[in-house]
C-alpha positions as CSV (number, residue, x, y, z in Angstrom):
1,M,117.7,123.3,81.7
2,S,115.4,125.9,83.2
3,S,115.3,126.5,86.9
4,S,111.6,125.3,87.0
5,T,112.5,122.1,85.2
6,H,115.5,121.5,87.5
7,T,113.2,122.0,90.5
8,Q,110.7,119.5,89.1
9,D,113.5,117.0,88.6
10,V,114.8,117.5,92.2
11,R,111.2,117.1,93.5
12,R,110.9,113.7,91.7
13,L,114.1,112.7,93.4
14,A,112.8,113.8,96.7
15,L,109.5,111.9,96.3
16,S,111.4,108.8,95.2
17,V,113.2,108.4,98.6
18,L,110.0,108.7,100.7
19,Q,108.1,105.6,101.9
20,P,104.8,107.1,103.1
21,G,101.8,105.4,104.6
22,F,98.2,106.4,103.9
23,V,94.7,105.9,105.2
24,G,92.2,103.5,103.6
25,T,91.8,100.1,102.0
26,E,91.9,101.6,98.6
27,A,94.6,103.9,97.3
28,P,93.7,107.6,97.7
29,E,94.0,109.8,94.7
30,W,96.8,111.8,96.3
31,V,99.0,108.6,96.5
32,L,98.3,107.7,92.9
33,G,99.2,111.2,91.8
34,A,102.3,111.1,93.9
35,I,103.4,107.9,92.2
36,R,102.9,109.5,88.8
37,D,105.1,112.4,90.1
38,G,107.9,110.1,91.2
39,L,107.0,108.4,94.5
40,S,108.7,105.0,94.4
41,S,107.4,103.4,97.6
42,V,104.5,103.1,100.0
43,V,104.1,101.3,103.3
44,L,101.1,99.4,104.5
45,F,99.7,99.3,108.1
46,T,96.7,97.8,109.8
47,R,94.5,100.7,108.6
48,N,95.0,99.5,105.0
49,I,94.2,95.8,105.6
50,V,91.0,93.8,105.6
51,S,92.1,90.6,104.1
52,P,95.0,89.2,102.0
53,R,92.7,89.3,98.9
54,Q,91.8,92.9,99.5
55,V,95.5,93.8,99.9
56,A,96.3,92.1,96.6
57,R,93.7,94.3,95.0
58,L,95.2,97.4,96.6
59,T,98.7,96.6,95.6
60,A,97.5,95.9,92.0
61,Q,95.8,99.3,92.0
62,L,99.0,101.0,93.2
63,R,101.2,99.2,90.7
64,A,99.0,100.2,87.8
65,E,100.7,103.6,88.2
66,N,104.2,102.1,88.5
67,P,104.8,98.3,88.0
68,S,108.1,98.5,90.0
69,L,106.6,100.3,93.0
70,I,108.0,99.1,96.3
71,V,105.2,98.0,98.6
72,A,106.5,97.7,102.1
73,I,104.8,96.4,105.3
74,D,105.7,96.3,108.9
75,E,104.8,92.7,109.5
76,E,106.9,90.8,112.1
77,A,104.5,87.9,112.3
78,G,104.6,88.0,116.1
79,D,103.1,90.4,118.6
80,V,103.6,93.1,115.9
81,T,101.4,92.0,113.1
82,R,99.5,94.0,110.4
83,L,98.1,91.2,108.2
84,E,96.5,89.5,111.2
85,S,95.9,92.5,113.5
86,A,92.2,91.7,113.8
87,T,92.8,88.1,115.0
88,G,96.4,88.0,116.3
89,S,99.2,86.3,114.4
90,S,98.9,82.7,113.4
91,R,102.7,82.4,113.9
92,P,104.8,82.8,117.0
93,G,107.1,85.8,117.3
94,N,110.9,85.9,117.3
95,F,111.4,85.2,121.0
96,A,109.4,81.9,120.7
97,L,111.5,80.9,117.7
98,G,114.7,81.7,119.5
99,A,113.5,79.6,122.5
100,V,113.0,76.6,120.2
101,D,116.3,77.3,118.6
102,D,115.7,75.4,115.4
103,V,117.0,77.5,112.5
104,E,115.1,75.3,110.0
105,L,111.9,76.0,111.8
106,T,112.6,79.7,111.8
107,E,113.3,79.6,108.1
108,S,110.1,77.7,107.5
109,V,108.0,80.1,109.5
110,A,109.5,83.1,107.6
111,R,109.0,81.4,104.3
112,D,105.4,80.7,105.1
113,L,104.9,84.4,105.9
114,G,106.7,85.4,102.8
115,R,104.4,83.3,100.7
116,Q,101.4,85.1,102.1
117,L,103.0,88.5,101.6
118,H,104.1,87.7,98.1
119,A,100.6,86.7,97.1
120,A,99.3,90.0,98.5
121,G,101.7,92.0,96.4
122,V,104.1,93.1,99.1
123,S,107.7,93.4,98.0
124,L,109.5,94.6,101.2
125,D,108.9,93.5,104.8
126,Y,110.3,95.7,107.7
127,A,111.5,92.5,109.4
128,P,113.1,90.8,111.1
129,S,114.1,92.6,114.3
130,A,117.8,91.8,114.7
131,D,118.0,93.4,118.1
132,V,119.5,91.5,121.0
133,N,117.2,92.0,124.0
134,S,120.0,92.3,126.5
135,N,118.2,94.8,128.7
136,P,115.2,93.1,130.4
137,D,113.6,96.6,131.1
138,N,113.6,97.4,127.4
139,P,110.1,98.8,126.7
140,I,110.0,98.5,122.9
141,I,111.8,95.2,121.9
142,G,111.2,92.4,124.3
143,V,109.7,89.3,122.6
144,R,110.2,91.0,119.2
145,S,113.8,89.8,119.6
146,F,115.0,86.3,119.0
147,G,116.6,86.3,122.5
148,V,119.1,87.7,124.9
149,D,122.2,86.0,123.4
150,A,123.9,87.5,120.4
151,D,124.7,84.1,118.9
152,V,121.1,82.9,119.1
153,V,119.8,86.1,117.6
154,A,122.4,86.1,114.8
155,R,121.6,82.6,113.6
156,H,117.9,83.1,113.7
157,T,118.1,86.5,112.0
158,G,120.0,84.9,109.1
159,A,117.5,82.0,108.9
160,W,114.5,84.4,108.9
161,V,116.1,86.5,106.1
162,T,116.7,83.4,104.1
163,G,113.2,82.1,104.6
164,L,111.4,85.3,103.8
165,Q,113.5,86.1,100.7
166,S,113.1,82.6,99.4
167,A,109.4,83.3,99.1
168,G,110.0,86.4,96.9
169,V,109.8,89.2,99.5
170,A,112.8,91.4,100.5
171,A,113.7,91.4,104.2
172,C,114.8,94.4,106.2
173,A,117.0,93.8,109.3
174,K,116.2,96.3,112.1
175,H,117.0,98.5,114.1
176,F,120.6,99.2,113.3
177,P,123.0,99.2,115.1
178,G,120.8,97.5,117.7
179,H,117.9,98.6,119.9
180,G,118.0,95.8,122.5
181,D,120.0,97.4,125.3
182,V,118.0,100.6,125.9
183,A,115.3,101.5,128.5
184,V,113.5,104.3,126.5
185,D,110.8,103.8,123.8
186,S,112.1,105.8,120.8
187,H,108.5,106.6,119.8
188,H,108.5,109.0,122.7
189,G,112.1,109.9,123.4
190,L,115.8,109.4,122.5
191,P,117.3,106.2,123.9
192,T,121.0,105.9,124.5
193,Y,123.1,102.8,124.0
194,G,126.1,103.5,126.1
195,A,128.3,100.5,125.4
196,G,131.8,100.8,124.1
197,V,132.9,99.8,120.5
198,D,134.1,96.4,121.5
199,E,131.0,95.5,123.5
200,I,128.8,96.7,120.6
201,A,130.8,94.5,118.3
202,R,130.1,91.5,120.5
203,Q,126.6,92.2,121.7
204,A,124.7,94.1,119.0
205,L,126.4,93.7,115.6
206,P,126.5,89.9,115.1
207,P,122.9,89.6,114.0
208,F,123.3,92.4,111.4
209,R,126.5,90.7,110.1
210,A,124.4,87.5,109.9
211,A,121.7,89.2,108.0
212,I,124.2,90.7,105.5
213,D,125.8,87.3,105.1
214,A,122.3,85.9,104.3
215,G,121.9,88.5,101.6
216,V,119.4,90.8,103.3
217,R,118.2,93.5,100.8
218,A,117.5,96.3,103.3
219,V,118.6,97.5,106.8
220,M,116.5,99.9,108.9
221,S,118.2,102.4,111.1
222,G,117.3,102.8,114.8
223,H,116.5,106.1,116.5
224,L,119.0,105.8,119.3
225,L,122.1,107.6,120.4
226,V,125.3,105.5,120.3
227,P,128.0,107.7,121.8
228,A,130.8,105.2,121.1
229,Y,130.3,106.0,117.4
230,D,128.5,109.4,117.5
231,P,128.0,111.3,120.7
232,D,125.8,113.9,119.1
233,L,123.4,112.4,116.5
234,P,121.0,109.4,116.7
235,A,122.0,106.5,114.4
236,T,119.3,107.5,111.8
237,L,121.0,110.9,111.4
238,S,124.6,109.8,111.8
239,R,127.0,109.3,108.8
240,R,129.5,107.7,111.2
241,I,127.0,104.9,111.8
242,L,125.2,104.6,108.5
243,V,128.2,105.0,106.2
244,E,131.4,104.4,108.2
245,L,130.0,101.5,110.3
246,L,127.2,99.9,108.2
247,R,128.5,100.4,104.7
248,K,132.2,100.4,105.1
249,E,132.9,98.2,108.1
250,L,130.1,95.7,107.7
251,G,130.1,95.9,103.9
252,F,126.3,96.4,103.4
253,D,125.5,97.7,99.9
254,G,121.7,97.4,99.9
255,L,118.9,99.8,100.8
256,V,119.2,101.8,104.0
257,V,115.7,102.8,105.3
258,T,114.9,104.8,108.4
259,D,112.6,103.8,111.1
260,A,109.4,105.9,111.1
261,I,110.7,109.5,110.8
262,E,107.9,111.0,112.8
263,M,109.0,109.3,116.0
264,G,109.8,111.5,118.9
265,A,113.4,110.4,119.2
266,V,114.3,112.4,116.1
267,T,111.4,114.9,115.5
268,D,111.7,116.3,119.0
269,L,115.2,117.3,118.1
270,Y,114.9,118.5,114.5
271,G,111.3,118.5,113.5
272,I,110.0,116.0,110.9
273,G,111.4,117.9,107.9
274,G,114.8,118.6,109.5
275,A,115.1,114.9,110.6
276,T,114.3,113.8,107.0
277,V,116.9,116.0,105.5
278,R,119.5,115.0,108.1
279,A,118.7,111.3,107.6
280,V,119.3,111.4,103.8
281,L,122.4,113.6,104.3
282,A,123.7,110.9,106.8
283,G,123.3,108.1,104.2
284,A,119.8,106.9,104.5
285,D,118.3,106.0,101.1
286,A,114.6,105.8,102.0
287,V,112.6,107.6,104.7
288,C,109.7,105.7,106.2
289,V,106.8,108.1,106.9
290,G,104.3,105.6,108.1
291,G,102.7,105.1,111.4
292,E,101.3,108.4,112.7
293,S,101.8,110.8,109.7
294,A,99.8,109.2,107.0
295,E,98.6,112.2,105.1
296,R,99.3,114.0,101.9
297,A,100.4,117.1,103.7
298,T,103.2,115.3,105.5
299,T,104.5,113.8,102.3
300,E,104.5,117.1,100.6
301,L,106.1,118.8,103.5
302,L,109.0,116.3,103.5
303,A,109.4,116.5,99.7
304,D,109.5,120.3,100.0
305,A,112.1,120.1,102.8
306,L,114.4,117.9,100.7
307,V,114.0,120.3,97.7
308,D,114.7,123.3,99.8
309,A,117.8,121.6,101.4
310,V,119.2,121.0,97.9
311,R,118.4,124.5,96.8
312,T,120.1,126.0,99.8
313,G,123.1,123.7,99.6
314,V,122.4,121.9,102.9
315,L,121.9,118.6,101.1
316,P,124.1,118.0,98.1
317,E,122.1,117.0,95.0
318,D,124.5,114.2,94.3
319,R,123.6,112.6,97.7
320,L,119.9,112.8,96.9
321,L,120.5,111.4,93.5
322,D,122.6,108.5,95.0
323,A,119.8,107.7,97.4
324,S,117.2,107.8,94.6
325,E,119.4,105.5,92.5
326,R,119.6,103.0,95.4
327,V,115.9,103.0,95.7
328,R,115.5,102.4,92.0
329,E,118.1,99.5,92.1
330,F,116.2,98.0,95.1
331,A,112.9,98.3,93.3
332,D,114.3,96.5,90.2
333,C,116.0,93.9,92.4
334,S,112.9,93.2,94.5
335,A,110.8,93.0,91.4
336,R,113.2,90.3,90.1
337,L,113.1,88.6,93.4
338,G,109.3,88.4,93.4
339,G,109.1,87.5,89.8
340,A,111.3,84.4,90.3
341,V,108.9,82.9,92.8
342,R,105.5,81.4,91.9
343,V,102.6,83.1,93.7
344,D,101.3,80.6,96.3
345,P,98.8,82.1,98.8
346,V,98.2,78.8,100.5
347,G,99.9,78.8,104.0
348,G,100.4,75.8,106.2
349,D,100.1,75.3,109.9
350,I,103.8,75.8,110.6
351,G,103.0,78.7,112.8
352,Y,101.0,76.6,115.2
353,V,103.5,73.9,115.1
354,A,106.2,76.4,116.1
355,A,104.1,77.9,118.8
356,R,103.5,74.5,120.4
357,R,107.2,73.8,120.3
358,A,107.9,77.1,122.1
359,V,105.7,76.3,125.1
360,R,107.7,75.5,128.3
361,L,106.5,74.4,131.7
362,S,108.1,75.1,135.1
363,G,106.8,73.7,138.4
364,P,104.5,70.8,139.4
365,A,102.5,69.6,136.3
366,D,101.7,66.1,137.3
367,G,98.1,65.9,138.6
368,V,97.5,69.5,137.5
369,L,97.5,69.1,133.7
370,P,95.3,68.5,131.9
371,L,92.7,70.5,133.8
372,A,90.1,68.3,135.3
373,A,87.4,71.0,135.4
374,A,86.5,74.2,133.6
375,P,88.8,77.0,135.0
376,H,88.3,80.6,135.8
377,V,90.9,82.6,133.8
378,V,92.2,86.0,135.0
379,E,94.1,88.0,132.3
380,L,96.1,91.0,133.6
381,V,96.3,93.5,130.8
382,P,99.2,96.0,130.5
383,S,99.5,98.9,128.1
384,T,101.5,97.9,125.0
385,N,104.0,100.0,123.1
386,L,103.0,101.8,119.9
387,A,104.5,99.1,117.7
388,I,101.8,96.7,118.8
389,G,98.3,97.3,117.5
390,K,95.9,98.1,120.4
391,E,93.2,96.3,118.4
392,T,95.2,93.0,118.2
393,P,93.6,90.4,120.6
394,W,95.8,88.2,122.8
395,G,95.3,85.9,125.7
396,V,94.4,82.3,126.6
397,A,90.8,82.4,127.8
398,V,89.1,82.5,124.4
399,P,90.9,79.5,122.9
400,L,90.7,77.7,126.2
401,R,86.9,78.2,126.4
402,E,86.7,76.6,122.9
403,R,88.5,73.5,124.3
404,I,86.9,73.4,127.7
405,P,83.3,74.5,127.8
406,G,82.3,76.3,130.9
407,T,85.6,78.2,131.2
408,T,85.0,81.7,132.5
409,F,87.3,84.7,132.4
410,V,87.9,88.3,133.3
411,R,90.4,90.9,132.0
412,L,91.8,93.3,134.6
413,H,93.7,96.6,133.8
414,P,95.9,98.5,136.2
415,Q,93.4,101.3,136.7
416,E,90.8,98.7,137.9
417,L,93.2,97.5,140.6
418,Q,93.4,100.6,142.7
419,D,91.7,98.7,145.4
420,G,93.5,95.6,144.5
421,A,92.4,93.2,147.3
422,A,88.7,93.8,146.9
423,V,88.8,93.7,143.1
424,L,90.9,90.5,143.1
425,K,88.5,88.9,145.6
426,E,85.4,89.8,143.6
427,H,86.6,89.1,140.1
428,A,89.3,86.5,140.5
429,L,89.2,84.5,143.7
430,A,85.4,84.2,144.3
431,P,84.6,83.0,140.7
432,A,87.4,80.5,141.0
433,A,86.2,78.9,144.2
434,G,86.3,75.1,143.9
435,R,87.7,75.4,140.4
436,P,91.2,75.7,138.8
437,L,92.5,79.3,138.6
438,V,94.6,80.4,135.6
439,V,96.3,83.8,135.7
440,V,97.6,85.1,132.4
441,V,100.3,87.8,132.4
442,R,102.4,89.6,129.9
443,D,105.9,90.8,131.0
444,A,105.0,90.6,134.7
445,A,108.6,91.3,135.7
446,R,108.3,94.7,133.9
447,H,105.0,95.9,135.5
448,A,105.0,96.4,139.2
449,W,101.2,96.4,139.5
450,M,101.0,93.1,137.6
451,G,103.7,91.5,139.8
452,R,101.8,92.6,142.9
453,A,98.5,91.2,141.7
454,L,100.1,88.0,140.6
455,G,101.8,87.6,144.0
456,D,98.5,88.2,145.8
457,L,96.7,85.7,143.7
458,T,99.3,82.9,144.1
459,A,99.5,83.6,147.9
460,A,95.7,83.2,148.2
461,R,95.6,80.3,145.8
462,P,99.0,78.4,145.8
463,D,97.6,76.0,143.1
464,T,97.2,78.9,140.7
465,I,98.5,78.1,137.2
466,V,100.4,81.1,135.7
467,V,100.7,81.7,131.9
468,E,103.4,84.2,131.1
469,M,103.0,85.5,127.5
470,G,105.9,87.9,127.6
471,L,109.5,87.6,128.7
472,P,109.9,84.8,131.2
473,G,110.7,86.1,134.7
474,A,111.2,84.5,138.1
475,A,108.5,81.9,138.7
476,E,106.2,82.3,141.7
477,S,107.2,79.8,144.3
478,G,105.3,76.5,144.0
479,A,103.1,77.6,141.2
480,L,103.0,75.8,137.8
481,H,104.1,78.2,135.1
482,I,103.5,78.0,131.4
483,F,105.8,80.1,129.3
484,T,104.7,80.9,125.7
485,H,107.5,83.4,124.8
486,G,105.0,85.7,123.1
487,A,101.3,86.7,123.0
488,T,100.3,85.9,119.4
489,H,97.1,84.0,118.6
490,A,99.2,80.9,117.9
491,S,100.9,81.2,121.3
492,G,97.5,81.5,123.0
493,V,96.2,78.4,121.3
494,A,99.4,76.5,122.2
495,A,98.9,77.4,125.9
496,A,95.3,76.5,125.8
497,E,96.2,73.1,124.3
498,A,98.7,72.5,127.1
499,L,96.1,73.3,129.7
500,A,93.4,71.2,128.1
501,G,95.8,68.3,127.5
502,S,95.6,68.3,123.7
503,H,99.3,69.0,123.5
504,R,102.1,68.1,125.8
505,A,104.5,71.0,126.5
506,H,108.2,70.7,127.3
507,L,109.6,71.2,130.8
508,A,111.7,74.4,131.0
509,G,115.4,74.0,131.5
């Protein structure tokens, strides 16, 4: 074999382990050419999606080049949604499902999502989040988790995997070995999970064990440092974590895929090319190159980095070949999984049923609900992490206005509350004079400015109704609180129904 032929073969292997995103609602020519040259996977994001029917056309266009192409999507069906980024998800997220704690409901919601993804031609979903949100200050997981208790998260992770895969779409449990007990967003820096081995086994690993027991086809590594296993390398780049822990101790034999390799937690240390090579060397089989690096140049750069690493002996060719073989096996397996299930694009209303069941009330509801008059709604809007699309709408005011004509509302951001008292008086208290006041917050316990504004409003109007659409925190004394456990469209509708009296919510407890 000539050296040029061998280099071409290694480049095909390199392309096969990459899972790049791209820009556009039709496949660009560079992606189609890369598939012909060996690319085995692509990942879809909001920028690729207009409607399920359009996604089906796009995936058909991609698979015309390779029928077994893996088409992945980062669709959690909660606050993090790609299919419904323009409207907000019609399903509640994980935290709401964990609050209901009905595994059959969770399985049904995941199956409903899987049916929609399968009809659109998606074969791999980067979900569910199997992280236990044990740190209330966690800036990246929060309501993406099924809860704060490992047992709850484990049983719902298993149910979600079962539901999704029963609809013909492979699930991917993330972010191994657990991203719930950190206080740094790995998009921007390297978080550290400082627990000992025994605590990790009790706190973080049970959901991944449950996912593996449920037959999960893929596991996504997390970009976090876990000194108990590896004091030097993030999990994505650590053989001790990906091979010794995940493969040998937990017995996982499916596809190991990285979290987006362009994230600061790994690229700040090694550059995007260096991080890619180290991830494959450590035992990752597929490298997600999705969110912020969706260009031809990045894909070529990473393929070149892998080829150069093989040429210089940094990356054994056998390891690259093994990774490529696992990708091929996964592609064949996911194609069989999808082929065994009838395409059925018709979804039900299970998402709204689940969102209603997740609503909880705390405080005096008698004589307050349903609202007797059109309210003024104040929505306090925080900045969200990069996993949540900035374009995705959320809140209660719009669905409430549909149910109670005359509802007015205002959205206030932290920068608008520099002179808090005056702004609140003008935009919140004055318009609510003689009317019900509803204040909508999202993780108020995590945002000091939001907590202050909420305290000022409830002090001025003790009859304020508070709707918390993030993690439940301490309730303001005397105020009625409505907890939705997430900020999806379905959750907003469920809260609006509770306010309008068209659905009776459960008391918290």
